[in-house]
Legacy VTK file of the C-alpha trace (Angstrom):
# vtk DataFile Version 3.0
C-alpha trace
ASCII
DATASET POLYDATA
POINTS 147 float
-57.434 -3.109 4.317
-55.752 -1.236 1.477
-57.547 -1.116 -1.878
-55.508 -2.086 -4.998
-54.035 0.906 -6.808
-53.951 3.068 -3.694
-50.493 4.202 -2.695
-49.885 4.118 1.018
-47.031 6.047 2.549
-46.297 5.823 6.215
-43.696 7.899 7.898
-42.576 6.962 11.362
-39.963 8.551 13.542
-37.737 6.216 15.454
-34.817 6.661 17.811
-32.243 5.950 15.097
-33.579 8.123 12.297
-36.433 8.373 9.844
-38.241 5.247 8.644
-40.193 5.440 5.390
-42.482 2.664 4.163
-44.289 2.717 0.832
-46.780 0.239 -0.623
-49.114 -0.184 -3.565
-51.888 -2.398 -2.382
-50.618 -5.192 -0.191
-48.503 -5.230 2.901
-46.180 -7.867 1.410
-44.889 -5.434 -1.245
-43.893 -2.737 1.260
-40.423 -1.250 0.719
-38.533 0.241 3.635
-35.624 2.678 3.764
-33.989 3.996 6.876
-32.070 7.285 7.045
-29.121 7.317 9.372
-27.396 10.301 10.904
-23.852 10.961 9.662
-21.232 11.574 12.307
-19.850 15.102 12.333
-16.198 15.471 11.338
-14.414 17.401 14.062
-12.813 20.678 13.034
-9.070 20.451 12.521
-7.113 22.156 15.242
-3.494 23.143 15.485
-1.246 24.967 13.073
-1.927 25.114 9.353
0.026 26.560 6.432
-0.340 26.851 2.669
1.571 27.998 -0.390
0.284 30.362 -3.062
0.753 29.400 -5.802
1.139 25.646 -5.269
2.679 25.085 -8.698
5.143 26.871 -10.979
8.528 26.705 -12.707
11.855 27.373 -10.956
12.020 31.062 -10.031
8.367 31.302 -8.977
7.686 33.825 -6.221
5.703 32.012 -3.528
3.757 33.282 -0.528
3.544 31.003 2.480
0.875 31.809 5.048
-0.331 30.096 8.158
-2.469 30.278 11.268
-2.780 28.477 14.588
0.946 28.649 15.379
2.377 29.539 18.777
2.250 33.308 19.310
5.493 35.054 18.306
7.191 31.752 17.385
9.828 31.624 14.668
8.609 29.683 11.615
10.964 28.460 8.894
10.181 26.967 5.496
12.625 24.254 4.516
12.959 21.746 1.706
13.420 17.988 1.733
17.228 18.300 1.644
19.550 19.894 4.160
20.499 23.486 3.650
19.390 26.983 4.480
15.667 27.683 4.934
13.838 29.264 2.018
12.420 31.838 4.406
12.377 32.581 8.139
9.500 34.550 9.649
7.754 35.046 12.974
4.143 34.328 13.871
2.139 37.292 15.156
0.457 37.450 18.578
-2.591 35.654 17.098
-0.405 32.830 15.677
-0.656 33.803 12.003
2.166 34.556 9.573
2.819 35.384 5.932
6.116 35.567 4.044
7.325 35.586 0.426
10.275 33.854 -1.167
11.545 32.898 -4.622
11.691 29.154 -5.249
14.746 28.888 -7.524
16.815 25.952 -6.225
16.860 23.301 -3.526
18.021 24.669 -0.140
21.365 22.881 -0.683
21.839 24.726 -4.002
20.895 21.797 -6.269
18.672 22.491 -9.258
14.938 21.950 -8.830
13.685 18.878 -10.630
10.329 18.847 -12.410
7.721 17.131 -10.225
6.531 17.203 -6.631
8.664 19.111 -4.112
7.754 18.647 -0.447
8.422 21.830 1.531
7.920 21.988 5.296
6.831 24.834 7.581
8.523 24.182 10.938
8.535 25.756 14.369
10.280 23.730 17.049
8.885 20.193 16.823
5.787 21.312 14.881
5.802 20.666 11.129
3.235 21.191 8.368
3.786 19.687 4.915
3.629 22.134 1.973
3.499 20.335 -1.392
4.643 22.315 -4.436
4.579 21.060 -8.037
7.688 22.187 -9.951
6.834 22.706 -13.612
9.132 22.822 -16.623
11.066 26.082 -16.917
9.399 28.691 -19.091
11.284 31.097 -21.317
11.449 34.615 -19.910
10.449 37.333 -22.361
12.409 40.535 -22.113
11.527 43.909 -23.625
12.877 44.111 -27.140
12.718 40.332 -27.752
11.039 39.498 -31.015
7.886 37.731 -30.985
LINES 1 148
147 0 1 2 3 4 5 6 7 8 9 10 11 12 13 14 15 16 17 18 19 20 21 22 23 24 25 26 27 28 29 30 31 32 33 34 35 36 37 38 39 40 41 42 43 44 45 46 47 48 49 50 51 52 53 54 55 56 57 58 59 60 61 62 63 64 65 66 67 68 69 70 71 72 73 74 75 76 77 78 79 80 81 82 83 84 85 86 87 88 89 90 91 92 93 94 95 96 97 98 99 100 101 102 103 104 105 106 107 108 109 110 111 112 113 114 115 116 117 118 119 120 121 122 123 124 125 126 127 128 129 130 131 132 133 134 135 136 137 138 139 140 141 142 143 144 145 146
């Protein structure tokens, strides 16, 4: 029997996790909590790519880098409209790549619009989405400008 005012804590291991029971004097007031194991998220495999920076005004110089691509494969970065690629590069023997380009216009020559621009790194049938946020144009300061 448990005396009033005495805190009883019982810890039991079970097949599905940890079971904790706490009470303060009578078995009818026992509270139970069960910890459950969280499933592990599998590591992402396959090619990846990213832009740096991911935001800027028209004219921003951007670096695209990636890993996990087919060794020595050609990788192009294209926009959502038809036209020439922004940049064409080749993955190294370990499947990584890095290239720089200036994001001034759409590949078809149209002006960039403020807002989200979805670029794509592509090699054969493999594509990785590269979101870029186009900001409002900023004035360019030149030496000798007042200010």
